C-alpha positions as MATLAB code, in Angstrom:
seq = 'XXXXXXXXXXXXXXXXXXXXXXXXXXXXXXXXXXXXXXXXXXXXXXXXXXXXXXXXXXXXXXXXXXXXXXXXXXXXXXXXXXXXXXXXXXXXXXXXXXXXXXXXXXXXXXXXXXXXXXXXXXXXXXXXXXXXXXXXXXXXXXXXXXXXXXXXXXXXXXXXXXXXXXXXXXXXXXXXXXXXXXXXXXXXXXXXXXXXXXXXXXXXXXXXXXXXXXXXXXXXXXXXXXXXXXXXXXXXXXXXXXXXXXXXXXXX';
ca = [
      67.509   33.635    7.150;
      65.408   35.827    4.841;
      64.346   34.141    1.824;
      64.396   36.213   -1.399;
      61.279   34.636   -2.835;
      59.390   35.230    0.243;
      60.762   38.932    0.204;
      59.498   39.277   -3.197;
      55.967   37.951   -2.309;
      55.768   40.257    0.547;
      56.767   43.495   -1.300;
      54.627   42.502   -4.287;
      51.589   41.539   -2.511;
      51.941   44.754   -0.098;
      52.338   46.985   -3.058;
      49.048   45.406   -4.759;
      47.229   46.065   -1.444;
      48.322   49.417   -1.160;
      47.647   50.324   -4.939;
      43.980   48.794   -4.503;
      43.330   50.877   -1.278;
      44.890   54.001   -2.736;
      42.743   53.645   -6.049;
      39.719   52.199   -4.468;
      38.558   55.934   -4.227;
      40.435   57.164   -7.203;
      39.778   60.212   -9.274;
      35.998   59.702   -9.894;
      35.120   59.272   -6.273;
      36.979   62.171   -4.784;
      35.044   65.609   -4.732;
      36.981   67.610   -7.425;
      35.974   70.715   -5.293;
      37.955   69.317   -2.228;
      41.001   68.520   -4.262;
      41.075   71.939   -5.927;
      40.346   73.641   -2.730;
      43.442   71.962   -1.004;
      45.385   72.839   -4.037;
      44.719   76.457   -3.367;
      45.462   76.123    0.320;
      48.956   74.673   -0.627;
      49.394   77.528   -3.131;
      48.367   80.265   -0.694;
      50.596   78.546    2.189;
      53.602   78.605   -0.010;
      52.956   81.986   -1.165;
      52.863   83.213    2.569;
      56.361   81.882    3.131;
      57.733   82.846   -0.315;
      58.042   79.022   -1.516;
      55.638   79.177   -4.503;
      58.047   79.042   -7.348;
      56.741   75.851   -9.132;
      55.211   77.588  -11.809;
      58.160   79.503  -12.607;
      60.470   76.614  -12.614;
      58.156   74.487  -15.199;
      57.921   77.852  -17.350;
      61.695   78.162  -17.342;
      62.117   74.704  -18.865;
      59.019   73.864  -20.757;
      60.204   75.126  -24.348;
      63.132   72.734  -24.100;
      61.210   69.626  -25.293;
      63.900   67.075  -24.976;
      64.805   68.351  -21.611;
      61.315   67.835  -20.413;
      60.796   64.594  -22.098;
      63.950   63.433  -20.130;
      62.231   64.314  -16.783;
      59.170   62.772  -17.768;
      61.088   59.506  -18.389;
      62.851   59.979  -15.054;
      59.557   60.633  -13.173;
      57.968   57.548  -14.547;
      61.000   55.001  -14.275;
      63.440   56.085  -11.764;
      60.785   55.709   -8.865;
      60.580   52.205   -9.350;
      64.077   51.244  -10.809;
      66.197   52.935   -8.016;
      63.775   51.756   -5.289;
      64.340   48.119   -6.493;
      67.748   48.314   -6.807;
      68.179   49.813   -3.202;
      66.002   46.854   -1.784;
      68.227   44.401   -3.710;
      71.461   45.953   -2.782;
      70.835   45.833    0.904;
      69.317   42.553    0.800;
      72.353   40.985   -0.946;
      75.372   42.953    0.632;
      73.916   43.994    4.087;
      71.472   41.388    5.176;
      71.447   42.527    8.992;
      70.256   46.068    7.776;
      67.510   44.455    5.524;
      64.625   44.114    7.830;
      64.751   47.577    9.146;
      65.078   49.434    5.663;
      62.266   47.224    4.261;
      60.067   47.759    7.133;
      60.692   51.596    6.777;
      59.908   51.413    3.183;
      56.484   49.639    3.665;
      55.547   51.545    6.579;
      56.232   54.939    4.813;
      54.550   53.543    1.715;
      51.343   52.533    4.124;
      51.377   55.790    5.966;
      51.024   57.815    2.846;
      47.465   56.456    2.385;
      46.183   58.483    5.348;
      47.429   61.618    3.465;
      45.666   60.621    0.293;
      42.438   59.954    2.159;
      42.593   62.946    4.612;
      44.065   65.346    2.189;
      43.006   64.799   -1.526;
      44.993   67.135   -3.719;
      44.898   68.564   -7.154;
      48.429   68.356   -8.697;
      49.528   71.345  -10.596;
      49.374   69.834  -14.018;
      45.412   69.503  -13.635;
      45.028   73.103  -12.396;
      44.611   74.403  -15.938;
      41.985   71.698  -17.179;
      39.168   73.702  -17.831;
      36.658   71.451  -19.369;
      37.183   68.799  -16.372;
      36.696   71.255  -13.379;
      34.221   73.726  -14.743;
      36.060   76.919  -13.432;
      39.247   77.410  -15.569;
      42.341   78.289  -13.639;
      44.670   78.551  -16.582;
      44.962   82.144  -16.439;
      46.103   82.109  -12.621;
      47.901   78.951  -12.593;
      48.966   77.945  -16.374;
      50.793   74.863  -15.647;
      51.642   72.284  -18.546;
      50.769   68.487  -18.119;
      54.195   67.532  -19.530;
      53.379   63.747  -20.087;
      50.202   64.826  -22.232;
      51.588   67.745  -23.919;
      55.095   67.189  -24.462;
      55.506   63.400  -24.580;
      56.317   60.449  -22.355;
      56.020   56.833  -21.607;
      52.184   57.179  -20.844;
      49.509   59.645  -19.890;
      47.039   59.996  -17.178;
      44.553   61.431  -19.142;
      42.651   58.379  -20.643;
      39.304   57.551  -19.322;
      40.538   54.279  -18.037;
      43.428   55.744  -15.952;
      41.059   58.307  -14.706;
      38.729   55.798  -13.395;
      41.396   53.462  -12.143;
      43.956   55.683  -10.624;
      43.577   58.241   -7.829;
      45.169   61.472   -9.550;
      44.677   63.188   -6.278;
      47.062   61.092   -4.209;
      49.638   63.668   -4.346;
      50.224   64.542   -0.414;
      52.589   63.376    0.435;
      54.769   62.654   -2.368;
      55.892   59.014   -2.372;
      58.161   59.873   -5.221;
      60.326   61.937   -2.946;
      59.976   59.816    0.323;
      61.093   56.671   -1.797;
      63.971   58.743   -3.265;
      65.051   59.914    0.049;
      64.800   56.404    1.487;
      66.720   54.975   -1.591;
      69.505   57.627   -0.708;
      69.669   56.762    2.918;
      70.056   53.110    2.176;
      72.593   53.346   -0.631;
      74.824   56.204    0.676;
      76.170   54.874    3.999;
      76.718   51.465    2.485;
      79.030   52.182   -0.632;
      82.674   53.341   -0.792;
      82.637   54.894   -4.241;
      82.707   58.645   -3.851;
      81.032   58.709   -7.344;
      78.081   56.624   -6.006;
      77.783   58.499   -2.922;
      77.326   61.521   -4.841;
      74.788   59.849   -7.104;
      72.975   58.745   -4.398;
      72.969   62.271   -2.425;
      71.894   63.722   -5.862;
      69.030   61.542   -6.543;
      66.435   62.955   -3.955;
      67.362   66.423   -5.369;
      66.853   65.271   -9.083;
      63.397   63.710   -8.077;
      62.291   66.824   -6.483;
      63.194   68.680   -9.729;
      61.478   65.941  -11.702;
      58.092   66.198   -9.634;
      58.240   70.066   -9.973;
      59.175   70.530  -13.464;
      56.750   67.922  -14.849;
      53.728   69.518  -12.750;
      53.128   66.471  -10.417;
      53.599   67.895   -7.224;
      53.961   71.126   -4.986;
      57.164   71.521   -2.765;
      54.994   71.064    0.321;
      54.198   67.465   -1.111;
      57.730   66.651   -0.922;
      57.767   67.847    2.931;
      54.838   65.586    3.574;
      56.960   62.699    1.936;
      59.670   63.422    4.437;
      57.386   63.269    7.401;
      55.961   60.095    6.012;
      59.477   58.673    5.892;
      60.230   59.806    9.278;
      57.002   58.354   10.935;
      57.536   55.273    8.677;
      61.144   54.687   10.185;
      59.912   55.123   13.772;
      57.210   52.599   13.096;
      59.325   50.172   11.434;
      61.692   50.456   14.421;
      59.056   49.599   16.844;
      57.700   46.532   14.567;
      61.140   45.201   13.971;
      62.004   45.276   17.628;
      58.789   43.725   18.609;
      59.450   40.884   16.001;
      62.631   40.244   17.536;
      61.353   40.040   20.882;
      58.605   37.644   19.919;
      61.276   35.357   18.247;
      63.910   35.740   21.147;
      66.477   36.879   18.821;
      69.178   39.783   19.187;
      68.138   43.175   17.972;
      68.938   43.769   14.384;
      71.203   46.724   14.158;
];
C-alpha cells in the first residue's frame, strides 16, 4: 500500500527540485527584453480576439482596498492550502484514485518548466515598472502590483526575491492549473452539493484572483489547462507502465 510518509517525502522533494530548476534561471538571468516582448505578444494576441480585459478588471476594483487585500491573501494562500487538502483527501478517502491524481499533479508541475524556459513572460504587474525596464509602459498598461501597493502577506520586490525567484515564470499559470486539478479531484468524490459548488467555483475564483492582482494574463490560464491536460496524459502512461512493471491490476 501507499505509505503516507513516503508520499510526503516524494511530493516535498519533487517541489524542491521543481522550485530549484524554475528559479535557477531567475529574474536576473532572464533577458528582460524577451520577457517584455512576450508580454506584448500576449497582449496583441488577446486584443486580436477581443480578450484583452485584464487592465479594465483590475481598475474596476483597485480602489476597494479591503477587496484587493482579500484577493492578495487568496492568491498567496489558497494555491497551496487547497492543493494540499485535495492530495490528503484523495489519499485518505479514495486511495485507488490517488496514484493517478498525484502523478497528474506532479507531471503538470514538471511540464510547466518547459513553458517557463521557452517563454519567459513579464506579468502585468511589472509592466509599469519604469525604473527596472528602462522604457516606461505605465501610460499604455498602468497595472498595479497589488501586493506591493495595496498590501498582502509578502512582496516580490525585494532584492533577495528578485535574485532568488523567477518572476517571469508566468506561462503557464500553475495557479490556475493547480486550481483546476483540485476541482477535478474534489468535485466527483464528494456528495455535498455545497462542497461541489465550492469545488467548481474554485478555479473561477483563482482565475479572477490572478487577473485582479496583476499576476497573469487570460492566456496564461489557457496555458495552465494545456499543461494539466498534458500532465494527465503523461501520468496515465507512467502509472500504467508502473503497474505493468509490478504485475499489478491497472489502477482505475
